[in-house]
C-alpha positions, 0 to 999 in steps of 0.5 A: 470907161470900164469894159463892164459899163455900156453907155446909151446915147440920148437917142437910144429910145429913138433907136428902139422905137425904130426897131434897130438892131443894137450892138456894143460898139466900144462900150456904147449901145448903138444900132448896127442897122434898122432895116438892112445895111444895103438899103441904108447905104443906098438911101444915103447915096441917093437921098439923106441918111441920118446917123447917131454918132454921139459916141464920138467925143467932143472936146473944147480947147480955149486960150489966147494962143490955142491955135498955136498950141494945137499946131505944135502937136498936130500934123495940120497947120492950124494957124492957117485955118480961119474961124468958121472952118473945120479941118482934119489932122493926125496926132503923132507920138515922138516916134511918128506913130499915129495916136488918133485922127480928128476933125476940129473946128476953129470957132475963134482965135481963142476957141477950138472944138475937136472930135476924137474917136469913140475908142480914143476919148480917154487916151486923147484926153490924157495925151492932150493933158500931158501936152498942155502949155506949162503956163496953163494958158490953154484949157481943155473941157470934155463936152462928150457926156452932155453932147449928142451928134447927129450926122445927116449925109447925102444929096438931099441933106441940104434940102432936109436940114433947110426944111427942119431948121432953116436954110440959114443953118446950111454950112458948106463943106468943112464950114462951121457955125453956131445954130441960128434961131430956128422953128425947133428952138434947138441949139448947138453948132453945125458943121459941114463934115461927115464920114460917108463921102457925101455932102452933109452935116454933123450937128452937135446938140445938147442931149436934151434936144437931140430927140426933137431934131432926130424926129423932125428929120425922120418926119422930113424924110431922112433914113436912119442908118446904123454902124453897118452902112456907116462902115461900107460908106466910109470904105467906098470913100477910102476913109480910115478907121482908128483902131482898125486901119491904124492903131497906136502901138502903145495900146493893148490891141495894137499890132505891128501891122497897124502901127502907122505914121502919116506917110503910110496912111497915104491920106492926101490931106491933114499933113503939113510939113511946113511947121514943127509938131510932135513926131515931125523929125521921124516923118522927115527921116521916113524912107519914101519907098516904105509900105503905104496903105492903099485901097483896092477894089476886088472884082473876082467872084467868090468870098470877099476878102476880110480884114487880116487876110494876107495880100500876095503879089502875082509871084506869090509873095506876101506883100501886105495884109488887109486892114478893112474889107466889106461889100460895096452896095453902090457897085451891087457887090453885096456878097 
């Protein structure tokens, strides 16, 4: 995707109709907020927030040994994930640095669906292509241009999804299934994943059907939520953001500080050392005393710490830098 072209998702007109404030996010025109970040954040925590995350990629991997192949390049033990389940993983380069993270779904022993980050779609497409089996036994398809993704998150998400497309389309956390027959006649698949720390769903649907589902969920009581609250929600949970909390050193925007491996992110899942994968040898030689990524709650009065600011010890020594920072609406910290 060139730096000049801006992509509009299939829901762009829906956002305008709701009065959204639109911004350029990695080449996509997306809402930063509809009403305001605080209200949208709290609506997700107390009810059901709905997000257009169609800027994320959608890849399909198929082949008779696709699970074994993906396991050979991913930090997750893919062969241990059964059909109808999702999992989180990192992909590392030969030096052990994170290229990107990804949620993937095991459809069957021969098919896997993956969701690369928006800014990394082209990078991951090329990297996967370079690491495909030489015998061409695995095929990769980019479904991103024809697929919309609607996330519904919050304690009321199950009630809303059941009322709109039926309780038979509920999936548990990290579950996956194809969308079953429903009153809206929408198709695609649904998975129990998200980026907010709340229970909920991500629905993958053809672009032509996205508006139907979006409007039905609005009418059922979902609150549209923009990128601003999506960021504060993920920060409260402690989720990392690709390109912000870690960045592949080979990218032009990377800095030495953001070049991280899986140990340094301190993420408690997605890393299984009981199998071989690209970058594993570097992780095995990693000094456990090296710096790691940590979440910190700042309770002092005054200006909030912002990304890039130095972190000092009580003795005044610089011990790190802040990669992400924002107010916490849930703690009523909105300064």
